[in-house]
N, CA, C and O atoms as CSV, one atom per row, in Angstrom:
chain,resi,resn,atom,element,x,y,z
A,1,MET,N,N,23.396,-23.166,-14.186
A,1,MET,CA,C,23.928,-22.078,-13.694
A,1,MET,C,C,25.459,-22.145,-13.812
A,1,MET,O,O,26.116,-21.106,-13.752
A,2,GLY,N,N,26.020,-23.302,-13.973
A,2,GLY,CA,C,27.359,-23.382,-13.982
A,2,GLY,C,C,28.143,-23.651,-12.762
A,2,GLY,O,O,29.367,-23.513,-12.750
A,3,THR,N,N,27.456,-24.036,-11.726
A,3,THR,CA,C,28.249,-24.239,-10.317
A,3,THR,C,C,28.656,-25.659,-10.165
A,3,THR,O,O,29.385,-25.929,-9.211
A,4,GLY,N,N,28.299,-26.573,-10.949
A,4,GLY,CA,C,28.768,-28.043,-11.007
A,4,GLY,C,C,28.025,-28.794,-10.125
A,4,GLY,O,O,28.372,-29.966,-9.977
A,5,ARG,N,N,26.960,-28.326,-9.428
A,5,ARG,CA,C,26.173,-29.225,-8.413
A,5,ARG,C,C,24.714,-28.374,-8.318
A,5,ARG,O,O,24.606,-27.168,-8.542
A,6,PRO,N,N,23.805,-29.131,-7.998
A,6,PRO,CA,C,22.605,-28.397,-7.862
A,6,PRO,C,C,22.585,-27.583,-6.518
A,6,PRO,O,O,23.224,-27.991,-5.548
A,7,LEU,N,N,21.894,-26.504,-6.476
A,7,LEU,CA,C,21.871,-25.662,-5.369
A,7,LEU,C,C,20.396,-25.687,-4.821
A,7,LEU,O,O,19.455,-25.979,-5.559
A,8,SER,N,N,20.240,-25.372,-3.507
A,8,SER,CA,C,18.914,-25.441,-2.927
A,8,SER,C,C,18.212,-24.235,-3.463
A,8,SER,O,O,18.770,-23.207,-3.846
A,9,ARG,N,N,16.825,-24.491,-3.447
A,9,ARG,CA,C,15.954,-23.297,-3.879
A,9,ARG,C,C,16.232,-22.163,-3.093
A,9,ARG,O,O,16.472,-21.139,-3.731
A,10,SER,N,N,16.258,-22.094,-1.873
A,10,SER,CA,C,16.668,-20.907,-1.113
A,10,SER,C,C,17.833,-20.160,-1.508
A,10,SER,O,O,17.767,-18.931,-1.481
A,11,THR,N,N,19.076,-20.838,-1.935
A,11,THR,CA,C,20.133,-20.306,-2.473
A,11,THR,C,C,20.024,-19.540,-3.765
A,11,THR,O,O,20.561,-18.456,-3.989
A,12,VAL,N,N,19.214,-20.278,-4.642
A,12,VAL,CA,C,18.981,-19.706,-5.983
A,12,VAL,C,C,18.060,-18.394,-5.818
A,12,VAL,O,O,18.292,-17.400,-6.507
A,13,GLU,N,N,17.107,-18.418,-4.972
A,13,GLU,CA,C,16.070,-17.381,-4.636
A,13,GLU,C,C,16.985,-16.205,-4.147
A,13,GLU,O,O,16.950,-15.090,-4.667
A,14,ALA,N,N,17.757,-16.524,-3.170
A,14,ALA,CA,C,18.511,-15.415,-2.552
A,14,ALA,C,C,19.455,-14.705,-3.421
A,14,ALA,O,O,19.621,-13.488,-3.341
A,15,ALA,N,N,20.123,-15.522,-4.316
A,15,ALA,CA,C,21.040,-14.910,-5.301
A,15,ALA,C,C,20.329,-14.074,-6.288
A,15,ALA,O,O,20.830,-13.026,-6.696
A,16,ARG,N,N,19.131,-14.519,-6.703
A,16,ARG,CA,C,18.338,-13.822,-7.773
A,16,ARG,C,C,17.904,-12.463,-7.129
A,16,ARG,O,O,18.032,-11.392,-7.720
A,17,LEU,N,N,17.318,-12.605,-5.719
A,17,LEU,CA,C,16.891,-11.411,-5.099
A,17,LEU,C,C,17.929,-10.358,-5.009
A,17,LEU,O,O,17.642,-9.194,-5.291
A,18,LEU,N,N,19.166,-10.715,-4.617
A,18,LEU,CA,C,20.207,-9.806,-4.568
A,18,LEU,C,C,20.670,-9.234,-5.807
A,18,LEU,O,O,20.984,-8.044,-5.837
A,19,GLY,N,N,20.746,-9.979,-6.858
A,19,GLY,CA,C,21.018,-9.548,-8.200
A,19,GLY,C,C,19.926,-8.518,-8.629
A,19,GLY,O,O,20.291,-7.456,-9.133
A,20,ARG,N,N,18.740,-8.760,-8.470
A,20,ARG,CA,C,17.516,-7.757,-8.900
A,20,ARG,C,C,17.631,-6.530,-8.092
A,20,ARG,O,O,17.408,-5.412,-8.556
A,21,ARG,N,N,18.013,-6.778,-6.774
A,21,ARG,CA,C,18.031,-5.386,-5.910
A,21,ARG,C,C,19.288,-4.531,-6.477
A,21,ARG,O,O,19.245,-3.301,-6.446
A,22,ILE,N,N,20.380,-5.209,-6.983
A,22,ILE,CA,C,21.522,-4.561,-7.492
A,22,ILE,C,C,21.160,-3.890,-8.841
A,22,ILE,O,O,21.574,-2.765,-9.124
A,23,ALA,N,N,20.435,-4.564,-9.596
A,23,ALA,CA,C,19.921,-4.160,-10.928
A,23,ALA,C,C,18.947,-2.813,-10.682
A,23,ALA,O,O,19.009,-1.832,-11.423
A,24,LEU,N,N,18.179,-2.896,-9.710
A,24,LEU,CA,C,17.135,-1.801,-9.345
A,24,LEU,C,C,17.952,-0.542,-8.960
A,24,LEU,O,O,17.712,0.529,-9.517
A,25,ALA,N,N,18.945,-0.662,-7.984
A,25,ALA,CA,C,19.760,0.446,-7.570
A,25,ALA,C,C,20.675,0.965,-8.625
A,25,ALA,O,O,21.046,2.138,-8.572
A,26,ARG,N,N,21.061,0.173,-9.573
A,26,ARG,CA,C,21.892,0.607,-10.559
A,26,ARG,C,C,21.141,1.524,-11.520
A,26,ARG,O,O,21.567,2.620,-11.883
A,27,ARG,N,N,20.018,0.993,-11.888
A,27,ARG,CA,C,19.055,1.830,-12.577
A,27,ARG,C,C,18.646,3.162,-12.030
A,27,ARG,O,O,18.652,4.232,-12.638
A,28,GLU,N,N,18.281,2.929,-10.754
A,28,GLU,CA,C,17.909,4.249,-10.146
A,28,GLU,C,C,19.096,5.281,-10.092
A,28,GLU,O,O,18.821,6.473,-9.956
A,29,ARG,N,N,20.362,4.884,-10.188
A,29,ARG,CA,C,21.368,5.787,-10.305
A,29,ARG,C,C,21.586,6.240,-11.719
A,29,ARG,O,O,22.320,7.199,-11.956
A,30,ARG,N,N,20.980,5.589,-12.642
A,30,ARG,CA,C,21.116,5.871,-13.932
A,30,ARG,C,C,22.485,5.454,-14.474
A,30,ARG,O,O,23.062,6.173,-15.289
A,31,TRP,N,N,22.992,4.356,-14.058
A,31,TRP,CA,C,24.245,3.951,-14.419
A,31,TRP,C,C,24.041,2.756,-15.459
A,31,TRP,O,O,23.074,2.012,-15.299
A,32,THR,N,N,24.816,2.575,-16.392
A,32,THR,CA,C,24.806,1.403,-17.327
A,32,THR,C,C,25.480,0.171,-16.596
A,32,THR,O,O,26.191,0.255,-15.594
A,33,ILE,N,N,25.126,-1.021,-17.290
A,33,ILE,CA,C,25.855,-2.118,-16.698
A,33,ILE,C,C,27.226,-2.047,-16.867
A,33,ILE,O,O,27.966,-2.427,-15.959
A,34,ALA,N,N,27.735,-1.541,-18.071
A,34,ALA,CA,C,29.247,-1.125,-18.220
A,34,ALA,C,C,29.735,-0.257,-17.303
A,34,ALA,O,O,30.878,-0.417,-16.874
A,35,GLU,N,N,28.905,0.830,-16.851
A,35,GLU,CA,C,29.653,1.617,-15.838
A,35,GLU,C,C,29.803,1.008,-14.401
A,35,GLU,O,O,30.785,1.214,-13.687
A,36,LEU,N,N,28.791,0.286,-14.073
A,36,LEU,CA,C,28.961,-0.471,-12.742
A,36,LEU,C,C,30.050,-1.415,-12.883
A,36,LEU,O,O,30.933,-1.459,-12.028
A,37,ALA,N,N,30.057,-2.215,-13.950
A,37,ALA,CA,C,31.194,-3.205,-14.146
A,37,ALA,C,C,32.508,-2.573,-14.077
A,37,ALA,O,O,33.395,-3.166,-13.463
A,38,GLU,N,N,32.747,-1.461,-14.620
A,38,GLU,CA,C,34.091,-0.648,-14.607
A,38,GLU,C,C,34.372,-0.416,-13.262
A,38,GLU,O,O,35.489,-0.706,-12.832
A,39,ARG,N,N,33.438,0.111,-12.464
A,39,ARG,CA,C,33.738,0.379,-11.013
A,39,ARG,C,C,34.064,-0.666,-10.163
A,39,ARG,O,O,34.908,-0.580,-9.271
A,40,VAL,N,N,33.298,-1.820,-10.468
A,40,VAL,CA,C,33.607,-3.184,-9.767
A,40,VAL,C,C,34.685,-3.786,-10.124
A,40,VAL,O,O,35.204,-4.613,-9.374
A,41,GLY,N,N,35.237,-3.457,-11.396
A,41,GLY,CA,C,36.446,-4.111,-11.839
A,41,GLY,C,C,36.260,-5.521,-12.599
A,41,GLY,O,O,37.055,-6.459,-12.535
A,42,CYS,N,N,35.085,-5.489,-13.314
A,42,CYS,CA,C,34.770,-6.870,-14.014
A,42,CYS,C,C,34.163,-6.546,-15.325
A,42,CYS,O,O,33.958,-5.382,-15.669
A,43,SER,N,N,33.845,-7.683,-16.134
A,43,SER,CA,C,33.342,-7.290,-17.421
A,43,SER,C,C,31.731,-6.986,-17.321
A,43,SER,O,O,31.091,-7.286,-16.313
A,44,ALA,N,N,31.186,-6.407,-18.387
A,44,ALA,CA,C,29.762,-6.177,-18.384
A,44,ALA,C,C,29.178,-7.521,-18.356
A,44,ALA,O,O,28.229,-7.729,-17.600
A,45,ALA,N,N,29.639,-8.454,-19.098
A,45,ALA,CA,C,28.941,-9.821,-19.094
A,45,ALA,C,C,28.800,-10.371,-17.590
A,45,ALA,O,O,27.760,-10.878,-17.169
A,46,THR,N,N,30.000,-10.206,-16.815
A,46,THR,CA,C,29.911,-10.685,-15.533
A,46,THR,C,C,28.879,-9.858,-14.591
A,46,THR,O,O,28.308,-10.388,-13.638
A,47,MET,N,N,28.716,-8.587,-14.938
A,47,MET,CA,C,27.766,-7.857,-14.284
A,47,MET,C,C,26.402,-8.280,-14.572
A,47,MET,O,O,25.554,-8.315,-13.680
A,48,GLY,N,N,26.167,-8.587,-15.715
A,48,GLY,CA,C,24.929,-9.020,-16.265
A,48,GLY,C,C,24.510,-10.551,-15.459
A,48,GLY,O,O,23.361,-10.862,-15.145
A,49,LYS,N,N,25.492,-11.218,-15.272
A,49,LYS,CA,C,25.294,-12.452,-14.369
A,49,LYS,C,C,25.053,-12.053,-12.943
A,49,LYS,O,O,24.147,-12.655,-12.368
A,50,VAL,N,N,25.721,-11.130,-12.273
A,50,VAL,CA,C,25.440,-10.589,-11.028
A,50,VAL,C,C,23.860,-10.208,-10.916
A,50,VAL,O,O,23.122,-10.686,-10.055
A,51,GLU,N,N,23.479,-9.345,-11.840
A,51,GLU,CA,C,22.071,-8.744,-11.914
A,51,GLU,C,C,20.944,-9.978,-12.129
A,51,GLU,O,O,19.806,-9.841,-11.680
A,52,ARG,N,N,21.306,-11.059,-12.772
A,52,ARG,CA,C,20.491,-12.120,-13.029
A,52,ARG,C,C,20.508,-13.191,-11.936
A,52,ARG,O,O,19.741,-14.152,-11.884
A,53,GLY,N,N,21.522,-12.887,-11.038
A,53,GLY,CA,C,21.546,-13.754,-9.795
A,53,GLY,C,C,22.274,-15.128,-9.915
A,53,GLY,O,O,22.081,-16.126,-9.220
A,54,ASP,N,N,23.133,-14.972,-10.921
A,54,ASP,CA,C,23.898,-16.420,-11.206
A,54,ASP,C,C,24.842,-16.560,-10.180
A,54,ASP,O,O,25.789,-15.791,-10.014
A,55,PRO,N,N,24.544,-17.708,-9.373
A,55,PRO,CA,C,25.470,-18.089,-8.037
A,55,PRO,C,C,26.929,-18.400,-8.499
A,55,PRO,O,O,27.757,-18.597,-7.610
A,56,SER,N,N,27.265,-18.454,-9.608
A,56,SER,CA,C,28.592,-19.004,-10.028
A,56,SER,C,C,29.576,-17.649,-9.903
A,56,SER,O,O,30.794,-17.826,-9.883
A,57,VAL,N,N,29.073,-16.410,-9.828
A,57,VAL,CA,C,29.850,-15.216,-9.746
A,57,VAL,C,C,30.504,-15.114,-8.535
A,57,VAL,O,O,29.858,-15.445,-7.541
A,58,ALA,N,N,31.842,-14.663,-8.367
A,58,ALA,CA,C,32.482,-14.687,-7.152
A,58,ALA,C,C,31.778,-13.818,-6.214
A,58,ALA,O,O,31.240,-12.786,-6.616
A,59,LEU,N,N,31.747,-14.185,-4.945
A,59,LEU,CA,C,31.097,-13.521,-3.970
A,59,LEU,C,C,31.641,-12.170,-3.616
A,59,LEU,O,O,30.874,-11.358,-3.099
A,60,GLY,N,N,32.933,-11.841,-3.854
A,60,GLY,CA,C,33.402,-10.629,-3.566
A,60,GLY,C,C,32.879,-9.598,-4.589
A,60,GLY,O,O,32.617,-8.442,-4.259
A,61,THR,N,N,32.721,-10.127,-6.002
A,61,THR,CA,C,32.290,-9.242,-7.165
A,61,THR,C,C,30.803,-8.805,-6.879
A,61,THR,O,O,30.449,-7.647,-7.103
A,62,VAL,N,N,29.892,-9.811,-6.352
A,62,VAL,CA,C,28.572,-9.371,-6.019
A,62,VAL,C,C,28.518,-8.412,-4.865
A,62,VAL,O,O,27.731,-7.466,-4.878
A,63,PHE,N,N,29.429,-8.664,-3.760
A,63,PHE,CA,C,29.270,-7.906,-2.712
A,63,PHE,C,C,29.838,-6.415,-3.017
A,63,PHE,O,O,29.396,-5.429,-2.428
A,64,GLU,N,N,30.809,-6.354,-3.943
A,64,GLU,CA,C,31.376,-5.023,-4.341
A,64,GLU,C,C,30.134,-4.195,-4.951
A,64,GLU,O,O,29.774,-3.092,-4.539
A,65,ALA,N,N,29.551,-4.909,-5.989
A,65,ALA,CA,C,28.628,-4.158,-6.864
A,65,ALA,C,C,27.458,-3.844,-5.823
A,65,ALA,O,O,26.927,-2.746,-5.985
A,66,ALA,N,N,27.031,-4.541,-4.903
A,66,ALA,CA,C,25.990,-4.192,-3.916
A,66,ALA,C,C,26.387,-2.951,-3.151
A,66,ALA,O,O,25.630,-1.993,-2.999
A,67,ALA,N,N,27.615,-3.022,-2.680
A,67,ALA,CA,C,28.099,-1.797,-1.842
A,67,ALA,C,C,28.168,-0.526,-2.774
A,67,ALA,O,O,27.825,0.577,-2.347
A,68,LEU,N,N,28.576,-0.699,-3.925
A,68,LEU,CA,C,28.740,0.597,-4.730
A,68,LEU,C,C,27.472,1.127,-5.217
A,68,LEU,O,O,27.500,2.314,-5.543
A,69,VAL,N,N,26.310,0.472,-5.343
A,69,VAL,CA,C,25.069,0.966,-5.627
A,69,VAL,C,C,24.253,1.246,-4.405
A,69,VAL,O,O,23.173,1.822,-4.530
A,70,GLY,N,N,24.751,0.835,-3.094
A,70,GLY,CA,C,24.116,1.146,-2.057
A,70,GLY,C,C,23.080,0.071,-1.363
A,70,GLY,O,O,22.348,0.364,-0.417
A,71,VAL,N,N,23.133,-1.072,-1.919
A,71,VAL,CA,C,22.340,-2.157,-1.404
A,71,VAL,C,C,22.936,-2.829,-0.140
A,71,VAL,O,O,23.978,-3.483,-0.147
A,72,PRO,N,N,22.148,-2.591,0.961
A,72,PRO,CA,C,22.728,-3.174,2.200
A,72,PRO,C,C,22.792,-4.716,2.167
A,72,PRO,O,O,21.893,-5.394,1.670
A,73,LEU,N,N,23.891,-5.222,2.717
A,73,LEU,CA,C,24.157,-6.621,2.788
A,73,LEU,C,C,23.584,-7.224,4.073
A,73,LEU,O,O,22.891,-8.239,4.134
A,74,PHE,N,N,23.998,-6.407,5.142
A,74,PHE,CA,C,23.571,-6.892,6.542
A,74,PHE,C,C,22.815,-5.727,7.091
A,74,PHE,O,O,21.598,-5.825,7.249
A,75,THR,N,N,23.501,-4.554,7.414
A,75,THR,CA,C,23.015,-3.443,7.924
A,75,THR,C,C,23.785,-2.319,7.561
A,75,THR,O,O,24.986,-2.470,7.334
A,76,ASP,N,N,23.221,-1.148,7.472
A,76,ASP,CA,C,23.983,0.064,7.014
A,76,ASP,C,C,24.867,0.798,8.307
A,76,ASP,O,O,25.799,1.587,8.154
A,77,ASP,N,N,24.329,0.332,9.572
A,77,ASP,CA,C,24.842,0.913,10.819
A,77,ASP,C,C,26.181,0.216,11.087
A,77,ASP,O,O,26.234,-0.990,11.325
A,78,ALA,N,N,27.159,0.934,11.047
A,78,ALA,CA,C,28.740,0.265,11.298
A,78,ALA,C,C,28.665,-0.151,12.909
A,78,ALA,O,O,29.434,-1.037,13.285
A,79,VAL,N,N,27.948,0.335,13.670
A,79,VAL,CA,C,28.031,-0.104,15.043
A,79,VAL,C,C,27.330,-1.344,15.356
A,79,VAL,O,O,27.747,-2.140,16.197
A,80,THR,N,N,26.237,-1.508,14.658
A,80,THR,CA,C,25.520,-2.721,14.616
A,80,THR,C,C,26.260,-3.815,14.034
A,80,THR,O,O,26.270,-4.920,14.577
A,81,LEU,N,N,26.922,-3.558,12.890
A,81,LEU,CA,C,27.608,-4.649,12.150
A,81,LEU,C,C,28.819,-5.134,12.927
A,81,LEU,O,O,29.099,-6.331,12.982
A,82,ALA,N,N,29.536,-4.182,13.532
A,82,ALA,CA,C,30.671,-4.333,14.329
A,82,ALA,C,C,30.317,-5.241,15.538
A,82,ALA,O,O,31.059,-6.150,15.910
A,83,ARG,N,N,29.107,-4.928,16.139
A,83,ARG,CA,C,28.815,-5.784,17.290
A,83,ARG,C,C,28.447,-7.265,16.982
A,83,ARG,O,O,28.746,-8.242,17.669
A,84,GLU,N,N,27.751,-7.245,15.833
A,84,GLU,CA,C,27.363,-8.518,15.420
A,84,GLU,C,C,28.652,-9.351,15.027
A,84,GLU,O,O,28.676,-10.566,15.225
A,85,ALA,N,N,29.618,-8.744,14.521
A,85,ALA,CA,C,30.817,-9.415,14.034
A,85,ALA,C,C,31.607,-9.960,15.247
A,85,ALA,O,O,32.178,-11.049,15.306
A,86,ASP,N,N,31.534,-8.964,16.249
A,86,ASP,CA,C,32.180,-9.405,17.653
A,86,ASP,C,C,31.506,-10.663,18.263
A,86,ASP,O,O,32.117,-11.597,18.783
A,87,LEU,N,N,30.141,-10.556,18.124
A,87,LEU,CA,C,29.358,-11.854,18.803
A,87,LEU,C,C,29.754,-13.095,17.976
A,87,LEU,O,O,29.960,-14.169,18.542
A,88,VAL,N,N,29.851,-12.968,16.775
A,88,VAL,CA,C,30.122,-14.225,15.905
A,88,VAL,C,C,31.579,-14.601,16.347
A,88,VAL,O,O,31.812,-15.794,16.544
A,89,GLU,N,N,32.484,-13.764,16.501
A,89,GLU,CA,C,33.791,-14.040,16.817
A,89,GLU,C,C,33.965,-14.761,18.074
A,89,GLU,O,O,34.689,-15.743,18.242
A,90,ALA,N,N,33.092,-14.067,19.106
A,90,ALA,CA,C,33.023,-14.678,20.478
A,90,ALA,C,C,32.514,-16.134,20.525
A,90,ALA,O,O,33.018,-16.986,21.257
A,91,ARG,N,N,31.611,-16.330,19.797
A,91,ARG,CA,C,30.942,-17.596,19.705
A,91,ARG,C,C,31.976,-18.653,19.178
A,91,ARG,O,O,32.154,-19.734,19.739
A,92,LEU,N,N,32.657,-18.237,18.027
A,92,LEU,CA,C,33.646,-19.179,17.315
A,92,LEU,C,C,34.851,-19.341,18.283
A,92,LEU,O,O,35.520,-20.365,18.142
A,93,ALA,N,N,35.192,-18.495,19.208
A,93,ALA,CA,C,36.390,-18.634,20.103
A,93,ALA,C,C,36.230,-19.656,21.060
A,93,ALA,O,O,37.223,-20.223,21.515
A,94,VAL,N,N,35.005,-19.976,21.440
A,94,VAL,CA,C,34.672,-20.982,22.609
A,94,VAL,C,C,34.337,-22.400,21.856
A,94,VAL,O,O,34.225,-23.424,22.530
A,95,LEU,N,N,34.202,-22.416,20.628
A,95,LEU,CA,C,33.952,-23.684,19.861
A,95,LEU,C,C,35.306,-24.379,19.538
A,95,LEU,O,O,36.380,-23.780,19.588
A,96,PRO,N,N,35.187,-25.532,19.243
A,96,PRO,CA,C,36.570,-26.210,18.910
A,96,PRO,C,C,36.992,-25.697,17.644
A,96,PRO,O,O,36.150,-25.305,16.835
A,97,GLN,N,N,38.376,-25.658,17.362
A,97,GLN,CA,C,38.945,-25.210,16.117
A,97,GLN,C,C,38.618,-26.192,14.886
A,97,GLN,O,O,38.400,-25.774,13.749
A,98,ARG,N,N,38.610,-27.524,15.246
A,98,ARG,CA,C,38.256,-28.391,14.266
A,98,ARG,C,C,37.066,-29.149,14.672
A,98,ARG,O,O,36.778,-29.354,15.851
A,99,VAL,N,N,36.385,-29.560,13.670
A,99,VAL,CA,C,35.191,-30.589,13.921
A,99,VAL,C,C,35.573,-31.921,13.341
A,99,VAL,O,O,35.938,-32.011,12.169
A,100,ARG,N,N,35.493,-32.985,14.170
A,100,ARG,CA,C,35.803,-34.331,13.782
A,100,ARG,C,C,34.531,-35.160,13.405
A,100,ARG,O,O,33.560,-35.083,14.158
A,101,ARG,N,N,34.479,-35.872,12.397
A,101,ARG,CA,C,33.522,-36.696,11.922
A,101,ARG,C,C,33.176,-37.669,13.013
A,101,ARG,O,O,34.058,-38.405,13.456
A,102,ARG,N,N,31.905,-37.720,13.491
A,102,ARG,CA,C,31.397,-38.613,14.527
A,102,ARG,C,C,31.164,-40.045,13.718
A,102,ARG,O,O,30.691,-40.111,12.583
A,103,HIS,N,N,31.524,-41.013,14.403
A,103,HIS,CA,C,31.202,-42.316,13.997
A,103,HIS,C,C,29.925,-42.803,14.729
A,103,HIS,O,O,29.811,-42.927,15.948
A,104,VAL,N,N,29.011,-43.054,13.816
A,104,VAL,CA,C,27.690,-43.416,14.460
A,104,VAL,C,C,27.442,-44.894,13.989
A,104,VAL,O,O,27.334,-45.271,12.823
A,105,ASP,N,N,27.375,-45.653,15.127
A,105,ASP,CA,C,27.149,-47.117,14.941
A,105,ASP,C,C,25.674,-47.418,14.776
A,105,ASP,O,O,25.020,-47.571,15.808
A,106,ASP,N,N,25.112,-47.515,13.682
A,106,ASP,CA,C,23.695,-47.665,13.389
A,106,ASP,C,C,23.391,-48.934,12.770
A,106,ASP,O,O,22.383,-49.085,12.081
A,107,ASP,N,N,24.385,-50.022,13.035
A,107,ASP,CA,C,24.083,-51.406,12.602
A,107,ASP,C,C,23.107,-51.901,13.579
A,107,ASP,O,O,23.357,-51.797,14.779
A,108,PHE,N,N,21.960,-52.458,13.146
A,108,PHE,CA,C,21.049,-53.222,14.023
A,108,PHE,C,C,21.193,-54.533,13.914
A,108,PHE,O,O,20.495,-55.289,14.589
């Protein structure tokens, strides 16, 4: 898939599912791959990779394609999405800015 290292099965399956959902929504709108690619601002070849679930495609490209064809990424409700974002930010605010590697002395 061109990512340079093996990906977990769940990552590969999630990318494929999102790509197939984008393909389905595009076809339901009767758009060609070229039409969606033009709207997203990428090539038709890249859009083909999106629809096949190739995880090497830039995340922003995949998310933009999903948004344009109406595939929800988290929720369609702006209030719920904003609340969830606020909760994540609140949790991040109380955690350290940096994480230091712990030294574990496991010599027996």
